N, C-alpha and C positions, 0 to 999 in steps of 0.2 A: 503493498501501498505506501509505504514512502517512498519506494522508489519509484511507483506511479506520478505522486506528487511533484517527486523533484521532477522527472522527466515533463509533466505537464509544464512546470514551470520554465524549462529552459526553452520548449516549444512556444510558450509565451513570449517570454525574451526575445525568441526570433523572429517572433510575429510582429515585436513592437520596434526590433531595430531595421525589417522592411521600410518601415516609415520615416526612418533618418535618414537623412542627405547622404549620398555613395561618399560625401569627404570623410562626413565623421564616421561612417563603417568602416573605412579601407583609408584610410591615414595616405599610403603612397600612392592612392587616384587623386590625390591632388595639384591642382596646374604646377606643372614646376617654375619655378622662380627666374626663367630667361628674359630679356624683353620681348614685349608685344610684339607683333607683326605691324608694319606700315599699313595694311588694308582693313577697311570695317570688321566688327566683331558683329557677329548676328544678331545680337543681343541690343546693339547701339549706344557698347559702351566707349568712353573715350581712352584708347589708348596713346601710346607712346613710344615713340619708337629711340630706341639709346643705342648707338654707337658699339663696336666692341670694346669689352674694357671699364664702359660708363658705369658708373654705379645706378640700380635701377632702382626707379621714387617709389612712393608711397608704399605698400607693404613689405617690397623686398629694397630698402633703403642701402640699408647695410652690405647687401653682397652684391660681390663683382662675380661677372662671369669669367673666370681662368680660360677657356676654350669655345669663345663666341661663335666660331663655324662650325661647330659640332652643334650647337642650339637652335639652329635657324629653323623656323618653322611654316609652311607651306600651307594657304584654306583649305588645299583638297589632300593633304598627305602631312596626317597629324605626328608619323614618327619621325626622329633625329635624320639627318642627311649627313654626311661628310663633306659636303660640298654646296653649297650655292646655289639652289636649280636656278633654273634660266627666267622665268618668269619673276624668281624675286629678285632677277638682277637688275630688270629692264624696268621694276619700280624703282629701285636705286639709282639706275641712270636719269632718270625722267625725274628726280629732285636733285640733280645738279645743277649748280649753276656757274655763271662767271667766266669767262673767257676761253679756259679748256673745253668747258660743256658744251659752249656754243660751235666753237672748231669742230669737236667729235660729232656733233650731232648734222652740222653741215657738211663737213667731209665724210659723211655715212650716208646724207641724202643726195650727193651730188657726184662722190666719187673722192679718191681721195689725187687723182690728179687733177681733176675740174675744178676740185676746190683751191687747188694750188694756184689755180691762174685768174680763178671768179674771186677770192680775197683780195690779192692785191685791188682789182679791178674797182670792188666795192669801196673800198679805202681813198683810192682817188678822187680828185674833185668832181663833183656834180656837172658836166656836160649841159649848156644852153642855147637853144635855137632862139629865134624871136622873130616873134609871130606880130606880123605887121598890121598895124591897125589901119582899115580900109577908109575908116573915116575920117583918118589926120592928116591933114595937109598934106599930098608928096613929097614939097620942097623939105619938111620938116623932117620925115624920114629918111631924104635921101640924104641930110645932112647926117644924122647921126648914124646911118650904115657907110659913109663915108671915114668917117675917123673909129671905126673897127679893126680888128687888128685879124690878119690873115688871108685866106682868100674867101671870099662869098659864095655861097652854092644856093640856087633856090631849090627846096624839095620839089621835086615834079607831080610825086603821085599823092599831094594831099588836096582838098578841094580849100585850101586856105593859104594864102600866102606866108611862109615859112622860110628861114634864112638861117642856114650853119654855118661855121666857118670854121676854116682847117688849123685853127690854134689851136690844139685839143690839150694842150700843156698848160694855156690859159681858161683859167674856170669862168672870167667875166670876160671875150673878147668883145661885146660890144660895151660901145658907153650906157650912162645911165640916159634912159632916153626922155626924150624933149617933148615941150608942151606946144600944140598948136594957138592959133589964133583962138580957137573954141576951146581952149582949157581941155584939148584931149592929148592922152600922152601916145604916143609915133610908135609905140610896139610896147611886148609883153615878153619878157624871157622867161621861157619854160624848158620840161624836157622834151627831147622830140618823141619818147614813147608815151608821154602823155598825150600828146596829139593824136598818137595813131589811134586811141581810145574813142577818143571822138570822131576819128575820121570815120569810124567801125560801126559808129549807130547811123550812119548814112543818112544824117538832117538834111530833111527837106522845107521848101520855102515855106510850105502851111504844116507845118507840123506843130505839135503843144508839145514841149521838151518839159522833161522833168531834169534836175540834177539834185537827185535825193542828198548828197553831201559836199556842198558847191564850194566852199573856202577854201584856196585864196583866192580860189575864183579865174581861171587860168582857162580851165575846160568850160566852164561857162562863157568866156570871152569866145574860146571856138565855135561854141554854139549858135553865138549871136552872130560872127561873120558869117555865118552860114543861111540862117534865117533873112536878114537885113543886110539889103544892098543899097552903097549912098548913090543919090540922087533918085529914090524909088519916086515915080510920081503916085504909084495906086497906092493905097493904105495896105499894111501889111498885115496878114492873117494868121500867122505863126507867132507862137507864144514862149518865153521860157521860164520856169519858175525856179527859182535856182534857191534849193533849200541847204538853211545855216543851224542847227538848233543852240549853238555856243552865240553867245551872244560878244563876247570879243571878237572872234572868227566872222562874225555875220556883220559887224563893221567894217572891216576889214574887205568882206566879200564885197557889201555896199559901196564903197570907195572905188573899187577898182574896178567895177561895170560901171560905174556913171561917170568915172575918168577914163573909160575909155570908149563909150558908144552916147551919141549924140540924145539931145533930152526928145526927139521928136520918134524915139522908139520907146522909151520910158516905161509907156503906156502896156507895153506887152511885156514888159518885165515886172516880175512878182518875185520880192524874196522873205520868204517864209520863214518861221521859225521851228518848224514842226522837229517832233522826233520821229526817226525817218523810218520806223515800224507801226509809226501811228497811222501814216498813208494809207493801211489796208483798213481802216475803219470808216468807210464812205467817204474818200474823199475825188473827187473829179479824176478823169481818165485821162491820160496821154497816149500821142503814138511811139512816145520814143522816153525812152526810161535810162538815166547812165547814174551807174552807181558806183562811186571810185570808193569805195568804205573805208573806215580806220583799221587799219593793222598794225601789225606785230613792227614794221618800219625798221626790216635790219639792217638796213644802212645807214641810218641814223642814228641803231642803237652800238654801232662799231667806232660813231665819231664823239660816243660818248661814255667816257669813262667809267660813270658812279650805273648809267644805265646798264654799260655792257657786265657789270660785276653781277648786279640784280638779273640779269637775263638766264630764263629756263626755259624749257621745253613747254610747258601751260602756257607761257604768254602768247604763243599760236594757239591753242587751245582754247582758252578765254575768249581769244581777240573771233575764233570762228565761230563761236556759239554764238555773236552780236551779228557778223554777217549775213549768217543763215535767215536772221530776223528781216534785216536791211532788203536780201536778196526775195522773199517770199513777201515781204509789204510791196515792194517795185512789181514783181509779177504780179503782183493783184491787182492795180490800176492800170497795165497795160493793154490795151485796145486790142480786138482780136486785127493779126494784121502790121501790131506794131514789132517795136526792135527794144531788146535791153539791154544793157552792156554793164558788166559787172568786173572790175578792174581792183585791182587793190598792188602796192608797191611791196609785198612781202615776197621770201624769195620760200615759204614755207607750202607745200601742200595743202595741208590742212584746211591754209587759208583760200587756196585758191581752189582747183579742181576737188578739192574735196570738200568744198563748201558748193559748189554748183552739184557735185556728186548726190548730196544728204538733200535737196531741195528736190531735185528730181525724183529721188526716188521717195519722201515723203508724199510729192503729186501722186505717184504712181499707186501710192498706198491708202493716198482717201480718197482715192477714184475706183480701188479696189475695195475697199470697204464701202461706197458708197451703193457698188451693185450688191455685195453681199447683202447692206440692209435692203433691198427694194425686191432682191429674188426671196429671205422672210416675209415682207409685206411688212414692215415696218417705217417709219419714217426715220430720215436721214438724222435727225435731233432727237433719239431715243437712242443712239449710238451707246454704247457702256463705255464707262470710263478708262478701260482698257486700251479700248480702240484709241482715244484719244492721249492719252498720256503723253506723248511727246509733243501735245499742241496748246503746251499752256498762253502761249501767245496769239495762238491764232483769233481773229477775229470772228469765226463762226461763219462767215461766207460760204458759196461754195464754187467761187469762180472758176476752183479747179476743174470743177465740170461741166463746163461749157466751153472751154478753150482746149488747145492742145501745143506745150511748151516743147519746144526742138533747138538744139545746138544747130549753128550756120558759121560756116569754115570758108576762109580763103586764106593763099600764101601773100605775103608780108614781104617788104625788102630788108627789114629787122628782123631778128627773134628767130625764135625758133617754137613749133608746136608742139602742146600738149594732149592729153586726151580729150580734152574738153574747149581749149582754149588757146592760147598762144603767149610766150612767155618772152621777156623781152631782157638780155642779161648785160651787160656792162662789158664781159670779157670775150664776148663775141659778135657786140653790136656797137662797137668802136667808142666805148663810151657809155652809151645811151641806158637807160633803166637803171634800175629795177621795176620793170611793170611787168604785168600779168594782166589778162584780160578773155574773157569770154562772152561770146554775143549768143543770144537767143530769142528767139522768135517764138511771137503768140499767134496761131492760126485756128 
């Protein structure tokens, strides 16, 4: 009887033991005190990552890992590894920063041989071409060009008058422009690659054009010179909406435009201050849209030691998220038959072809969801949250269901093709660039 009571008590203790946490019943099952990994915890705790040999915080503040390489953990392999797994290495590489990380990243992207030639070309002074103002007195223009250095050449394949100089060693071969009797500047200096992006837009006299990220104003001037001709006797029928959300940059944009075009065409010029992504919410539509999107701008980073020291690969990924919204917004206000040019001065494929690819994929996904909803016999607005989880910035319209968006291509005298667009890099384009642009047609 006593034995039975003893056995029953042991079974009762074991039953109670099962309700206790695993770590209390089996001390050896407690989590080992090595540093937590950089990926998120399934329960959302805030882990911190510590380098090899550093003291761990919180509960293990006094513990130092003597052999950190053997204590590397991966999210899909809870066992110890004698070497660091490749996908853990990529996480660490993504967190690298500074000049060394910059060079390693783009050397891998372009190849070591190409990067060796491209890097000094990016560090060289930016070349400028002179965009001639057709509204300025011709004598004032000729006087300025006569004082320029090097041999001057007009670019024959542009729809505007652009002059380049053979003095490639001089960052400013053209003297400061002069004003004529109407207080208009004679020319505007800018990168020839930037003019190519506007040329790709194919602006016609009757186009309503949106320059979504217009400051400082060089591309908007390119558009204006195509829309309006000096001495026109008929009322201009085209228009330009030059948008810039930054107040300081917008002031400069307005000054550039008003100091290069006469008051007679100011009625067809509208300077706005909208967030580019907000154009998708019921704004007017345009036949041509230009998006020179804010980007990571690596050429400027190379010239700023403080910015270069802070550079990480995450810089491009962060910019790409914003660029996707801008491109989606631009496509949403494009009329059937219209053209959109998406451009950046970034070297990163993530910000260039990567953005175009993601937006085109999102359009395809939305169409697929719409067809599936119709087959199920319910309204598209009743789609579940899982289907729209990546569209937190979507305006809710279905413009993508009524048009087709496709990439159009052509050969250019400068640069090289990419999967979706065109890339001008200074090592192979005689110092012009960098500039990426992609032409999208709405039908």
